[in-house]
C-alpha positions as CSV (number, residue, x, y, z in Angstrom):
1,X,74.1,84.1,9.6
2,X,70.6,84.3,10.7
3,X,69.2,83.4,14.1
4,X,65.8,82.1,14.5
5,X,64.0,82.3,17.9
6,X,60.9,80.4,18.5
7,X,58.8,81.1,21.6
8,X,56.2,78.8,23.0
9,X,53.5,80.0,25.2
10,X,51.3,77.4,27.0
11,X,48.1,77.9,29.0
12,X,46.9,75.4,31.5
13,X,43.2,74.9,30.9
14,X,42.7,72.3,33.6
15,X,40.3,73.1,36.4
16,X,40.1,71.3,39.6
17,X,37.5,71.4,42.4
18,X,38.6,70.7,45.9
19,X,36.4,70.1,48.9
20,X,36.8,72.5,51.8
21,X,38.5,70.7,54.7
22,X,36.7,70.5,58.0
23,X,38.7,70.6,61.3
24,X,37.7,70.0,64.9
25,X,39.8,70.5,68.0
26,X,39.1,68.4,71.1
27,X,40.7,69.7,74.3
28,X,42.2,68.8,76.6
29,X,43.7,65.6,75.2
30,X,44.3,64.4,78.8
31,X,41.8,65.0,81.6
32,X,43.1,64.5,85.1
33,X,40.2,65.0,87.5
34,X,42.2,64.5,90.7
35,X,41.4,62.7,93.9
36,X,37.9,62.0,95.3
37,X,36.0,60.0,97.8
38,X,34.5,56.6,96.9
39,X,30.8,57.1,96.1
40,X,31.2,60.8,95.0
41,X,29.8,61.7,91.6
42,X,32.2,64.1,89.7
43,X,31.3,65.8,86.4
44,X,34.0,66.5,83.8
45,X,33.9,68.1,80.3
46,X,35.8,68.3,77.1
47,X,35.6,71.2,74.7
48,X,34.9,70.7,71.0
49,X,36.0,73.7,68.9
50,X,35.1,74.0,65.2
51,X,38.3,75.4,63.5
52,X,37.6,75.3,59.8
53,X,35.2,74.4,57.0
54,X,31.5,73.4,57.1
55,X,29.7,71.8,60.0
56,X,31.1,68.7,61.6
57,X,29.0,65.8,62.6
58,X,29.9,63.6,65.5
59,X,29.2,60.1,64.1
60,X,30.1,58.0,67.2
61,X,31.1,58.5,70.8
62,X,32.3,55.6,72.9
63,X,34.0,55.4,76.3
64,X,36.3,52.6,77.2
65,X,36.9,52.1,80.9
66,X,40.3,50.5,81.4
67,X,39.3,48.7,84.5
68,X,35.9,48.8,86.2
69,X,33.0,51.0,85.2
70,X,33.8,54.3,86.8
71,X,33.4,56.8,83.9
72,X,30.3,57.3,81.7
73,X,29.0,59.6,79.0
74,X,25.4,60.7,79.0
75,X,25.0,61.9,75.4
76,X,21.8,60.7,73.9
77,X,22.0,62.7,70.7
78,X,25.3,63.1,69.0
79,X,26.0,66.8,68.4
80,X,26.8,68.7,65.2
81,X,29.4,71.4,65.6
82,X,28.6,74.5,63.5
83,X,31.4,76.7,62.0
84,X,33.0,78.8,64.7
85,X,31.1,77.0,67.5
86,X,32.4,75.6,70.7
87,X,30.6,72.8,72.5
88,X,31.1,71.2,75.9
89,X,30.9,67.4,76.0
90,X,30.2,66.2,79.5
91,X,31.1,62.9,81.3
92,X,30.8,61.6,84.8
93,X,33.3,59.9,87.2
94,X,31.5,57.8,89.8
95,X,33.9,55.5,91.7
96,X,32.5,52.6,93.6
97,X,35.9,51.4,94.8
98,X,39.2,52.9,95.8
99,X,42.0,53.1,93.3
100,X,43.4,54.8,90.3
101,X,41.0,54.8,87.4
102,X,41.4,55.4,83.7
103,X,39.3,55.6,80.6
104,X,39.6,56.5,76.9
105,X,37.0,58.5,75.2
106,X,36.8,57.9,71.4
107,X,35.1,60.6,69.3
108,X,34.5,59.8,65.6
109,X,33.6,62.7,63.2
110,X,32.9,63.1,59.5
111,X,36.2,65.1,59.0
112,X,38.1,64.1,55.9
113,X,41.4,63.8,57.8
114,X,41.9,63.0,61.5
115,X,38.3,61.9,61.9
116,X,39.1,60.0,65.2
117,X,39.9,61.9,68.4
118,X,41.0,60.1,71.5
119,X,41.0,61.6,75.0
120,X,42.6,60.0,78.1
121,X,40.7,60.5,81.3
122,X,42.0,59.6,84.8
123,X,41.1,60.1,88.4
124,X,41.5,58.4,91.7
125,X,39.3,57.5,94.6
126,X,39.8,56.6,98.3
127,X,37.7,55.8,101.3
128,X,37.8,58.7,103.8
129,X,39.6,57.5,106.9
130,X,41.0,59.3,109.9
131,X,42.0,58.2,113.4
132,X,41.8,60.4,116.5
133,X,43.8,59.5,119.6
134,X,42.6,59.5,122.3
135,X,39.0,59.3,121.5
136,X,38.0,61.3,124.6
137,X,39.9,64.1,126.5
138,X,39.5,64.5,130.3
139,X,40.4,68.0,131.4
140,X,39.6,67.3,135.0
141,X,38.6,70.1,137.3
142,X,39.2,73.5,135.7
143,X,38.5,76.8,137.5
144,X,36.4,79.4,135.7
145,X,38.6,81.9,133.9
146,X,41.6,79.6,133.6
147,X,42.9,77.5,130.6
148,X,44.0,74.0,130.4
149,X,45.5,72.1,127.4
150,X,45.7,68.5,126.4
151,X,47.2,66.9,123.3
152,X,45.5,64.7,120.7
153,X,46.7,63.1,117.4
154,X,44.8,63.1,114.1
155,X,46.1,60.6,111.6
156,X,44.8,60.3,108.1
């Protein structure tokens, strides 16, 4: 009895070329500026961080105010983010009426995957108001070197 063993060796000669992926981080994904007076102009900023691959171009930048026109972006030239670079992208909050205000900032890049980044922005504004009672205090006659006290109320 004879045994015959055959061995097969195969080589893969296929070559593939893949494009280096580009990745950008936009932070924070939610910006809560806080509370401000109506009429005040408040700057805010996002950070664009290049994580991987060749440079990333910002193709489009748009801001959608949910109600009103309280947030704005003043970018004339859309930036390109170089490898390893971090950029600040500024915006303004300028409330003209009291209330809770929201916006969404859309950032479109030339990344192969996850090319659209969305950031929620919110803030609130109020009219400054305070009431002081009474509006005048009468201490009456007070001798030099003595103290007298009166009460008043401040309501906001």
